[in-house]
C-alpha positions as CSV (number, residue, x, y, z in Angstrom):
1,X,-17.2,7.8,-3.3
2,X,-15.2,8.8,-6.7
3,X,-11.9,9.7,-4.7
4,X,-8.5,9.3,-4.2
5,X,-5.4,11.0,-2.4
6,X,-3.5,13.4,-4.2
7,X,-2.4,17.1,-3.4
8,X,-3.3,19.7,-5.6
9,X,-0.3,21.6,-6.7
10,X,0.6,25.0,-6.2
11,X,0.7,25.9,-9.9
12,X,-2.4,26.9,-11.7
13,X,-1.2,24.9,-14.4
14,X,-0.5,21.8,-12.4
15,X,-4.1,22.2,-11.3
16,X,-5.4,22.2,-14.5
17,X,-3.8,19.2,-15.3
18,X,-4.7,17.5,-12.2
19,X,-8.5,18.5,-12.2
20,X,-8.6,17.1,-15.9
21,X,-6.9,14.1,-15.7
22,X,-7.5,12.8,-12.2
23,X,-11.0,13.6,-11.9
24,X,-11.2,14.1,-7.9
25,X,-8.9,15.0,-5.4
26,X,-10.5,13.4,-1.9
27,X,-8.8,10.5,-0.2
28,X,-10.1,7.5,0.1
29,X,-10.2,7.6,3.8
30,X,-11.9,11.4,3.4
31,X,-9.1,13.5,4.7
32,X,-7.4,15.7,1.9
33,X,-4.8,17.8,2.1
34,X,-5.2,21.5,2.4
35,X,-5.7,23.3,-1.1
36,X,-3.0,26.1,-1.3
37,X,-5.4,28.5,-3.4
38,X,-8.3,30.6,-2.0
39,X,-11.7,29.4,-2.6
40,X,-12.1,31.6,-5.6
41,X,-9.3,30.6,-7.3
42,X,-9.9,26.8,-7.0
43,X,-13.4,27.1,-8.0
44,X,-12.2,28.9,-10.9
45,X,-9.7,25.8,-12.0
46,X,-13.0,23.6,-11.5
47,X,-14.8,25.3,-13.7
48,X,-12.1,25.1,-16.6
49,X,-12.4,21.3,-16.2
50,X,-15.6,21.5,-18.6
51,X,-13.1,22.9,-20.9
52,X,-10.7,19.4,-21.0
53,X,-11.9,16.2,-22.0
54,X,-13.0,13.9,-19.3
55,X,-11.3,10.3,-18.7
56,X,-13.1,9.1,-15.3
57,X,-10.1,7.8,-13.6
58,X,-8.5,8.5,-10.3
59,X,-4.5,8.2,-11.0
60,X,-1.7,8.2,-8.8
61,X,2.1,9.5,-9.6
62,X,4.8,7.0,-8.4
63,X,8.5,8.0,-7.5
64,X,9.7,7.7,-11.0
65,X,7.1,9.9,-12.1
66,X,4.6,6.9,-14.0
67,X,0.9,7.4,-13.7
68,X,-0.8,4.4,-12.3
69,X,-4.6,4.0,-12.7
70,X,-6.1,3.7,-9.2
71,X,-9.3,3.3,-10.2
72,X,-11.8,3.6,-13.3
73,X,-15.0,5.2,-13.0
74,X,-18.0,3.2,-14.0
75,X,-19.9,4.3,-17.2
76,X,-16.7,6.5,-17.9
77,X,-15.2,6.9,-21.2
78,X,-11.9,5.4,-19.8
79,X,-14.0,2.4,-18.7
80,X,-15.5,1.9,-22.2
81,X,-12.2,2.4,-23.6
82,X,-10.8,-0.8,-21.6
83,X,-8.8,1.0,-19.1
84,X,-7.9,-1.0,-16.1
85,X,-7.1,-0.3,-12.7
86,X,-3.2,-1.0,-12.8
87,X,-2.6,0.2,-16.0
88,X,0.3,2.6,-16.3
89,X,-0.7,6.2,-18.4
90,X,2.1,6.7,-21.4
91,X,0.8,8.7,-24.1
92,X,-2.7,10.0,-25.4
93,X,-2.3,10.6,-29.1
94,X,1.4,10.1,-28.9
95,X,2.1,12.9,-26.4
96,X,3.0,12.7,-22.5
97,X,-0.3,13.3,-20.7
98,X,0.9,16.2,-19.0
99,X,1.7,17.8,-22.6
100,X,-1.5,16.5,-24.3
101,X,-4.0,18.2,-21.7
102,X,-1.7,21.3,-22.0
103,X,-2.6,21.3,-25.1
104,X,-6.4,20.2,-25.4
105,X,-8.1,23.2,-25.8
106,X,-10.6,23.1,-28.8
107,X,-11.8,19.1,-28.5
108,X,-15.1,18.2,-29.7
109,X,-17.2,16.2,-27.6
110,X,-17.2,12.7,-29.3
111,X,-13.9,13.3,-31.0
112,X,-11.4,10.2,-29.8
113,X,-7.8,9.4,-29.8
114,X,-5.4,6.3,-29.1
115,X,-4.4,6.4,-25.3
116,X,-1.0,3.9,-24.9
117,X,-1.0,2.1,-21.2
118,X,1.3,-0.7,-20.1
119,X,-0.8,-3.5,-18.8
120,X,1.7,-6.1,-17.0
121,X,4.9,-6.1,-19.3
122,X,2.8,-5.5,-22.9
123,X,1.6,-1.9,-24.1
124,X,-1.8,-1.7,-25.4
125,X,-3.1,0.9,-27.3
126,X,-6.8,1.7,-26.9
127,X,-9.4,4.0,-28.5
128,X,-10.4,6.9,-26.2
129,X,-13.8,8.7,-26.7
130,X,-13.5,12.4,-25.4
131,X,-16.4,13.7,-23.5
132,X,-17.6,16.4,-21.4
133,X,-17.3,15.6,-17.6
134,X,-21.0,14.7,-16.3
135,X,-22.5,17.9,-13.9
136,X,-23.3,15.4,-11.4
137,X,-19.6,14.2,-11.1
138,X,-18.2,17.7,-11.0
139,X,-20.7,19.2,-8.7
140,X,-19.9,15.9,-6.0
141,X,-16.0,16.4,-6.9
142,X,-16.2,20.1,-6.3
143,X,-18.4,19.4,-3.0
144,X,-16.0,16.7,-1.5
145,X,-13.0,18.8,-2.4
146,X,-14.2,22.4,-0.8
147,X,-15.5,20.5,2.4
148,X,-12.1,18.4,2.5
149,X,-9.7,20.9,1.0
150,X,-10.9,24.2,2.4
151,X,-13.9,24.0,5.0
152,X,-11.7,21.1,7.3
153,X,-8.8,23.4,7.4
154,X,-11.0,26.6,8.1
155,X,-10.1,26.9,11.9
156,X,-6.2,25.8,11.7
157,X,-4.9,29.6,12.1
158,X,-4.2,30.2,8.3
159,X,-5.6,33.1,6.9
160,X,-5.0,32.1,3.7
161,X,-8.5,30.9,3.1
162,X,-10.5,34.0,4.8
163,X,-13.6,34.6,2.4
């Protein structure tokens, strides 16, 4: 399963960034936090995933704000670039990841850029080829999120997810 533990941020910008960079949101044990968005807004955010390059990594942010690579999707752009589990994502095209993803509209499938990671005690610069997220991967991510982030909480008494 392509998943990891991650709460969806309440802000739309945060949602777009996390959707793009992280790949998916369900935890390894199959329990995802309740999504703060209504279903229609949430699906709209997932649709925007197609507008940004897909890396194919699962990440986790530590208390210092560093972005750790928890796993790399087999066959993904990240795997082909040489990104490994345990790497710390430093920059993409010389920019902090959040800044880069927020401004990466207008990209072309097949473009590439440098991505800097900290591996052990050494910085490494790798070439990442930008690609669209495969439809089957996106469908799986959306399905897991809808079940675990919305439907699992539909009987919790909250009216924020009425359909």
